[in-house]
C-alpha positions as CSV (number, residue, x, y, z in Angstrom):
1,X,-4.6,11.3,2.3
2,X,-7.1,11.5,-0.7
3,X,-7.0,10.5,-4.0
4,X,-8.5,10.3,-7.2
5,X,-8.5,9.1,-10.8
6,X,-10.2,11.0,-12.7
7,X,-11.2,10.1,-16.4
8,X,-11.1,13.3,-19.3
9,X,-14.4,13.3,-20.2
10,X,-16.3,12.0,-17.8
11,X,-15.0,13.7,-14.9
12,X,-16.0,11.2,-12.1
13,X,-14.4,11.0,-9.1
14,X,-12.7,7.6,-7.5
15,X,-11.8,9.1,-4.3
16,X,-9.6,7.5,-1.3
17,X,-11.9,8.0,1.3
18,X,-10.4,10.6,2.9
19,X,-11.9,14.3,3.3
20,X,-10.0,16.8,1.1
21,X,-9.1,18.9,4.0
22,X,-5.7,18.7,6.8
23,X,-8.2,19.5,9.5
24,X,-10.7,16.5,8.9
25,X,-7.9,13.8,8.2
26,X,-9.6,10.1,9.3
27,X,-8.0,7.9,11.5
28,X,-8.9,5.1,9.3
29,X,-11.0,4.1,6.6
30,X,-13.1,0.3,6.1
31,X,-13.8,0.3,2.7
32,X,-16.6,-2.4,1.9
33,X,-18.5,-3.4,-1.7
34,X,-19.1,-6.8,-3.5
35,X,-16.6,-8.6,-5.2
36,X,-16.0,-6.8,-8.4
37,X,-16.8,-3.2,-7.0
38,X,-13.5,-2.2,-7.8
39,X,-12.1,-2.1,-4.0
40,X,-8.7,-3.7,-5.2
41,X,-8.8,-1.6,-8.2
42,X,-8.5,1.5,-6.1
43,X,-5.5,0.0,-4.3
44,X,-3.8,-0.4,-7.6
45,X,-4.8,2.8,-8.4
46,X,-2.4,4.1,-5.3
47,X,0.1,1.3,-6.8
48,X,0.5,2.9,-9.7
49,X,0.5,6.6,-8.5
50,X,3.5,5.7,-6.5
51,X,5.4,4.1,-8.6
52,X,5.0,6.8,-11.2
53,X,6.1,9.4,-8.7
54,X,9.3,7.0,-8.1
55,X,10.3,4.7,-10.5
56,X,12.4,5.7,-13.7
57,X,11.3,3.7,-16.9
58,X,13.1,3.4,-20.1
59,X,12.8,5.5,-23.2
60,X,9.9,4.8,-25.6
61,X,8.8,2.1,-22.9
62,X,5.7,3.6,-22.6
63,X,3.7,4.8,-18.9
64,X,2.4,1.3,-18.3
65,X,-1.2,3.2,-17.5
66,X,-4.1,0.4,-17.3
67,X,-7.3,2.5,-18.9
68,X,-10.7,2.4,-17.9
69,X,-12.0,0.3,-20.9
70,X,-15.8,0.8,-20.2
71,X,-17.7,3.3,-21.9
72,X,-15.5,4.0,-25.0
73,X,-13.3,6.2,-23.2
74,X,-9.9,4.5,-23.3
75,X,-8.4,6.3,-25.4
76,X,-8.3,9.8,-23.8
77,X,-6.1,10.5,-21.2
78,X,-6.7,9.7,-17.5
79,X,-6.2,12.1,-14.5
80,X,-4.6,10.8,-10.8
81,X,-4.7,13.6,-8.1
82,X,-3.1,12.3,-4.5
83,X,-3.6,14.5,-1.4
84,X,-1.3,14.0,1.4
85,X,0.5,15.4,4.2
86,X,4.3,15.8,4.8
87,X,5.9,17.4,8.2
88,X,2.3,19.3,8.7
89,X,2.0,20.4,5.0
90,X,-0.5,19.5,2.9
91,X,0.4,18.6,-0.8
92,X,-1.4,17.7,-4.0
93,X,0.3,15.3,-6.7
94,X,-1.1,14.7,-10.1
95,X,-1.3,13.8,-13.2
96,X,-2.7,13.6,-17.0
97,X,-1.5,10.6,-18.4
98,X,-1.8,8.1,-21.8
99,X,-0.4,5.2,-22.7
100,X,2.9,6.9,-24.3
101,X,3.3,10.3,-22.0
102,X,2.5,12.3,-19.3
103,X,0.7,15.4,-20.8
104,X,0.5,17.4,-17.5
105,X,1.9,16.9,-13.8
106,X,1.8,19.4,-10.8
107,X,2.9,19.4,-7.7
108,X,1.6,21.7,-5.1
109,X,1.1,22.8,-1.4
110,X,-2.2,23.3,-0.4
111,X,-2.4,26.4,1.9
112,X,-6.2,27.5,3.2
113,X,-8.2,28.2,0.3
114,X,-4.8,28.9,-2.3
115,X,-2.0,27.0,-3.5
116,X,1.5,27.6,-3.8
117,X,2.6,25.9,-6.7
118,X,6.1,23.9,-6.3
119,X,6.2,23.1,-10.3
120,X,4.1,21.7,-12.9
121,X,4.3,20.2,-16.1
122,X,3.1,20.8,-19.3
123,X,3.5,18.8,-22.5
124,X,2.7,20.5,-26.0
125,X,1.3,19.2,-29.1
126,X,4.6,18.8,-30.6
127,X,6.0,16.6,-28.1
128,X,8.0,19.1,-26.1
129,X,7.7,19.5,-22.3
130,X,8.0,22.6,-20.6
131,X,8.1,22.8,-16.8
132,X,7.5,25.6,-14.6
133,X,9.5,25.4,-11.1
134,X,8.5,28.6,-9.2
135,X,8.7,26.7,-5.7
136,X,11.7,24.7,-6.7
137,X,15.2,26.1,-4.5
138,X,18.3,25.2,-5.2
139,X,21.0,25.8,-8.5
140,X,20.5,22.3,-10.0
141,X,16.8,22.0,-9.3
142,X,16.3,25.2,-11.0
143,X,18.7,23.5,-14.0
144,X,17.1,20.4,-14.0
145,X,13.8,22.0,-14.6
146,X,14.9,23.9,-17.9
147,X,15.6,20.5,-19.0
148,X,13.1,18.6,-17.7
149,X,13.1,14.3,-18.8
150,X,11.5,11.6,-20.9
151,X,8.4,11.6,-21.7
152,X,6.9,9.0,-20.4
153,X,8.5,9.4,-16.9
154,X,7.4,12.0,-14.1
155,X,9.3,15.1,-13.1
156,X,9.9,13.6,-9.3
157,X,10.9,10.7,-10.6
158,X,13.6,12.4,-12.6
159,X,14.9,14.6,-9.8
160,X,15.4,11.2,-7.7
161,X,17.1,9.6,-10.2
162,X,19.3,12.8,-11.5
163,X,20.1,14.6,-7.9
164,X,21.8,13.7,-4.9
165,X,19.8,13.6,-1.8
166,X,21.3,16.9,-0.9
167,X,20.5,18.7,-3.6
168,X,16.6,17.9,-3.0
169,X,16.3,20.2,0.7
170,X,14.1,19.9,3.2
171,X,10.8,19.7,1.6
172,X,11.4,17.5,-1.9
173,X,13.5,15.5,0.6
174,X,10.6,14.6,3.1
175,X,7.7,14.1,0.0
176,X,10.4,11.3,-1.6
177,X,10.4,9.7,2.2
178,X,6.8,9.9,1.9
179,X,6.4,8.2,-0.9
180,X,9.0,5.4,-0.2
181,X,8.7,4.8,3.0
182,X,5.4,6.0,4.5
183,X,3.0,5.2,2.2
184,X,2.8,1.1,2.9
185,X,0.5,-0.7,0.2
186,X,0.0,-4.5,1.2
187,X,-1.8,-6.6,-0.7
188,X,-2.6,-9.9,0.2
189,X,-0.3,-13.1,-0.7
190,X,2.9,-11.2,-1.0
191,X,6.3,-12.8,0.3
192,X,8.0,-12.1,3.5
193,X,10.7,-11.1,2.3
194,X,10.4,-7.9,3.9
195,X,9.2,-9.0,7.1
196,X,12.5,-11.0,7.4
197,X,14.7,-8.3,6.2
198,X,13.1,-5.6,9.0
199,X,12.8,-8.3,11.6
200,X,16.7,-8.8,11.1
201,X,17.0,-5.1,12.0
202,X,15.1,-4.4,14.6
203,X,14.7,-6.5,17.9
204,X,12.0,-4.3,19.4
205,X,9.8,-5.4,16.1
206,X,10.7,-9.1,17.0
207,X,9.3,-8.4,20.5
208,X,6.7,-6.5,19.4
209,X,5.7,-9.7,16.9
210,X,5.7,-12.3,19.3
211,X,3.6,-10.1,21.5
212,X,1.3,-9.8,19.3
213,X,1.1,-13.5,17.4
214,X,0.8,-15.1,21.4
215,X,-2.0,-12.5,22.3
216,X,-3.7,-13.6,19.3
217,X,-3.6,-17.5,19.8
218,X,-1.7,-18.4,17.4
219,X,0.2,-20.9,19.0
220,X,3.2,-18.7,18.3
221,X,5.1,-18.3,22.1
222,X,7.3,-15.8,20.2
223,X,9.9,-15.1,17.3
224,X,13.3,-16.7,16.8
225,X,16.3,-15.0,14.6
226,X,18.9,-17.1,13.7
227,X,22.2,-15.8,12.9
228,X,25.1,-17.2,11.7
229,X,28.1,-16.1,9.7
230,X,29.6,-18.5,6.7
231,X,33.1,-18.4,4.7
232,X,32.6,-17.2,0.5
233,X,32.7,-20.9,0.0
234,X,29.9,-22.3,2.3
235,X,27.6,-19.0,0.3
236,X,28.7,-20.4,-2.7
237,X,27.5,-23.9,-2.2
238,X,24.5,-22.5,-0.4
239,X,23.4,-19.8,-2.9
240,X,25.6,-19.1,-5.7
241,X,26.8,-15.8,-6.7
242,X,25.1,-15.9,-9.6
243,X,22.1,-16.7,-7.8
244,X,22.2,-13.2,-6.6
245,X,20.1,-11.6,-9.3
246,X,17.8,-14.5,-8.8
247,X,16.6,-13.7,-5.0
248,X,13.2,-12.2,-3.6
249,X,14.7,-9.4,-3.2
250,X,18.0,-6.8,-2.4
251,X,18.0,-4.3,0.5
252,X,19.9,-1.2,0.7
253,X,22.3,-2.4,3.1
254,X,23.7,-5.2,0.0
255,X,21.5,-7.9,1.6
256,X,19.7,-10.4,-0.5
257,X,16.6,-12.6,0.1
258,X,16.5,-16.6,-1.3
259,X,14.4,-19.7,-0.1
260,X,16.3,-22.9,0.7
261,X,14.3,-25.7,1.9
262,X,11.1,-24.1,2.1
263,X,13.1,-21.7,4.0
264,X,13.2,-17.9,3.9
265,X,17.2,-16.6,4.6
266,X,18.5,-13.4,4.2
267,X,22.1,-12.9,3.5
268,X,24.1,-9.7,3.7
269,X,28.0,-9.4,2.9
270,X,30.7,-8.7,5.3
271,X,33.9,-8.5,3.8
272,X,35.3,-10.0,0.7
273,X,35.3,-13.3,2.4
274,X,32.4,-13.2,4.7
275,X,28.7,-13.6,5.2
276,X,26.2,-13.2,7.5
277,X,23.2,-15.3,7.4
278,X,20.3,-15.0,9.3
279,X,16.5,-16.2,9.2
280,X,13.4,-16.3,11.5
281,X,11.9,-19.1,13.2
282,X,8.3,-19.3,15.2
283,X,8.9,-20.8,18.6
284,X,6.2,-22.8,20.3
285,X,5.8,-24.4,23.7
286,X,5.1,-28.2,23.9
287,X,3.0,-29.7,26.9
288,X,6.2,-30.6,28.5
289,X,7.3,-26.6,28.4
290,X,9.7,-27.5,25.6
291,X,10.2,-24.9,22.5
292,X,10.1,-26.5,19.3
293,X,11.0,-23.9,16.2
294,X,9.0,-24.4,13.1
295,X,10.2,-22.4,9.6
296,X,7.7,-19.5,8.9
297,X,6.5,-21.8,5.9
298,X,5.2,-24.8,8.1
299,X,3.1,-22.0,10.0
300,X,-0.9,-21.6,8.8
301,X,-1.7,-18.9,6.2
302,X,-3.3,-17.3,9.0
303,X,-0.5,-17.0,11.3
304,X,1.7,-15.9,8.2
305,X,-0.9,-13.2,7.2
306,X,-0.9,-11.5,10.4
307,X,3.0,-11.9,10.2
308,X,2.4,-10.1,7.0
309,X,0.5,-7.0,8.6
310,X,2.2,-6.8,11.7
311,X,4.9,-4.6,10.7
312,X,2.4,-2.2,9.2
313,X,0.8,-1.9,12.8
314,X,4.3,-1.6,14.4
315,X,5.5,1.1,12.1
316,X,2.1,3.1,11.9
317,X,2.6,3.3,16.1
318,X,6.2,4.3,16.0
319,X,6.5,6.7,13.4
320,X,3.3,6.7,11.9
321,X,2.4,7.2,7.9
322,X,-0.1,5.8,5.8
323,X,-1.0,2.0,5.5
324,X,-3.4,0.4,2.7
325,X,-4.2,-3.0,3.3
326,X,-6.1,-4.6,0.7
327,X,-8.4,-7.8,1.7
328,X,-7.2,-7.4,5.4
329,X,-9.7,-10.5,6.0
330,X,-7.8,-12.8,4.1
331,X,-6.9,-16.1,6.0
332,X,-7.9,-14.1,8.9
333,X,-10.6,-14.8,11.4
334,X,-13.0,-12.3,12.4
335,X,-11.7,-11.8,15.8
336,X,-8.1,-11.4,14.2
337,X,-9.6,-8.5,12.3
338,X,-11.3,-6.6,14.9
339,X,-8.3,-6.8,17.1
340,X,-6.1,-5.8,14.7
341,X,-8.1,-2.8,13.9
342,X,-8.6,-2.1,17.4
343,X,-4.3,-2.1,18.4
344,X,-4.1,0.6,15.4
345,X,-7.0,2.8,17.4
346,X,-5.7,2.8,20.2
347,X,-2.4,4.7,18.9
348,X,-4.3,6.9,15.9
349,X,-4.2,9.7,18.1
350,X,-0.5,9.9,18.8
351,X,0.3,12.0,15.4
352,X,-0.2,11.5,11.7
353,X,-1.5,7.9,11.0
354,X,-3.9,6.7,9.1
355,X,-4.9,3.1,8.0
356,X,-7.2,2.3,5.2
357,X,-8.5,-1.2,4.3
358,X,-11.0,-3.4,2.5
359,X,-12.9,-5.9,3.6
360,X,-15.9,-7.9,3.6
361,X,-15.8,-8.5,7.4
362,X,-19.1,-6.7,8.5
363,X,-18.4,-7.6,12.1
364,X,-16.5,-4.2,12.2
365,X,-19.8,-2.3,11.1
366,X,-19.8,-1.4,15.1
367,X,-20.7,2.4,16.2
368,X,-18.8,1.4,18.8
369,X,-15.9,0.9,17.1
370,X,-15.7,3.1,13.9
371,X,-17.2,6.6,13.2
372,X,-19.9,7.4,10.3
373,X,-17.3,8.9,8.5
374,X,-15.0,6.1,8.9
375,X,-17.2,3.7,7.3
376,X,-17.4,3.4,3.6
377,X,-18.8,1.9,0.3
378,X,-17.8,1.0,-3.1
379,X,-20.3,0.5,-5.9
380,X,-20.4,0.3,-10.0
381,X,-22.6,2.6,-12.0
382,X,-24.4,1.1,-15.4
383,X,-20.9,1.8,-16.8
384,X,-18.9,0.0,-14.7
385,X,-17.3,3.0,-12.7
386,X,-16.8,2.9,-9.5
387,X,-18.2,5.3,-6.7
388,X,-17.0,5.8,-3.2
389,X,-19.1,6.8,-0.1
390,X,-19.4,6.9,3.1
391,X,-22.5,6.3,6.1
392,X,-22.1,10.1,6.3
393,X,-24.5,10.4,3.5
394,X,-26.8,8.3,5.3
395,X,-29.1,9.6,8.2
396,X,-28.7,6.4,11.1
397,X,-29.5,7.1,14.3
398,X,-26.1,6.4,17.0
399,X,-27.6,3.5,17.7
400,X,-28.9,1.9,14.6
401,X,-27.4,-1.7,13.9
402,X,-25.5,-1.0,11.0
403,X,-24.0,-4.3,10.5
404,X,-27.8,-5.8,9.9
405,X,-28.9,-2.9,7.6
406,X,-25.5,-3.2,5.3
407,X,-26.6,-6.8,4.9
408,X,-30.3,-6.1,4.1
409,X,-28.6,-3.5,1.3
410,X,-30.1,-0.5,2.7
411,X,-26.4,1.5,2.0
412,X,-25.7,-0.3,-1.1
413,X,-22.2,-2.0,-2.0
414,X,-23.6,-5.8,-1.9
415,X,-24.2,-8.1,-4.3
416,X,-27.5,-8.4,-6.3
417,X,-27.9,-12.2,-6.0
418,X,-30.1,-14.3,-8.5
419,X,-32.4,-16.8,-7.5
420,X,-31.0,-20.1,-6.8
421,X,-34.3,-21.7,-7.8
422,X,-33.4,-20.7,-11.4
423,X,-29.8,-22.5,-11.5
424,X,-29.9,-26.4,-12.8
425,X,-30.4,-28.5,-10.1
426,X,-27.9,-30.9,-11.8
427,X,-25.7,-31.6,-15.2
428,X,-26.0,-34.0,-17.3
429,X,-22.7,-36.0,-17.7
430,X,-21.5,-39.4,-19.4
431,X,-22.1,-42.6,-17.6
């Protein structure tokens, strides 16, 4: 997968560090850089691309673009170009966008050195939208192409909002599935609601998560799913039907998630007057061998962070896809970060799966663990634009201690610190 956010007028690529050839897709890309170098902005840019691809937008509500504000070009349109693989086919989805509308949009398949256009969209100066769709099959898809859609909404999102899944065909259906389910973006500090719902449905994930937590010396022996059936009266006394819209989220199965007394609870309607309620607890073994149950909220930040990451590791091992983890080392011991990466690399050759992560954990800079094309750096230029480059851009020996030379600044992407001796030794405070 590769994505670029090229700002018109500068034509500088901000690319997710994956080669733009389907023959050289990387297993993983570990991205380093100083604080403020743009690593998390890369993550946010990909979040934005995903939202443009999938989400409908209110009329006259704008595009939600966060323009590049340095260099005096904030008024110019931004260009995003994402390259990805679905069912062994290589695609590009891209768009040119300003604060109010999507000016251009394209979806093409890359075949060797040529492109097969599925559709392309152009907005004229008078605001009218023209969509050319030589690669769309089906009467409803072609009819929708003649109509277009809102100026601030991608045509891909318009297709999904307007037509049934059966009308999309295998190709577009596969692309939508990839964006919604195979492209996983994990920011630090996200609530565990997604995890709760996954654990409630998949006993294999429950077992995998428990095994991983136990092997990681977290003190957790296994996970326990507590299920019960409650009446409508009990539901109303605990949650209130009016609070359904105030929960942490709703699933496609109608389930809703709430926090009750620091415990995340999932409820799902069974009938008009019966509900299923379930929650997740961790089980610890005491010195006497007894099991002690704890709420997830009672676990350490590191254990909860590991729980955040486990579903991605499990999904990548089972079905593949792409997972981008921002600040993977947040609240995690360096050995756990390495263990997480090693576990993924052991499964990476099973199919199309890829892990991208940003980190400051320099112990991963090990040529016995990562190839040189899997180690990437982010650095800003004087205008504030982020540039990405890999260790492949440097001539290094196979036995070179990468970590030592990185921390010495040989590869850049480290903070340039001032002289501590020039800082005031004390502050004047009133007596």
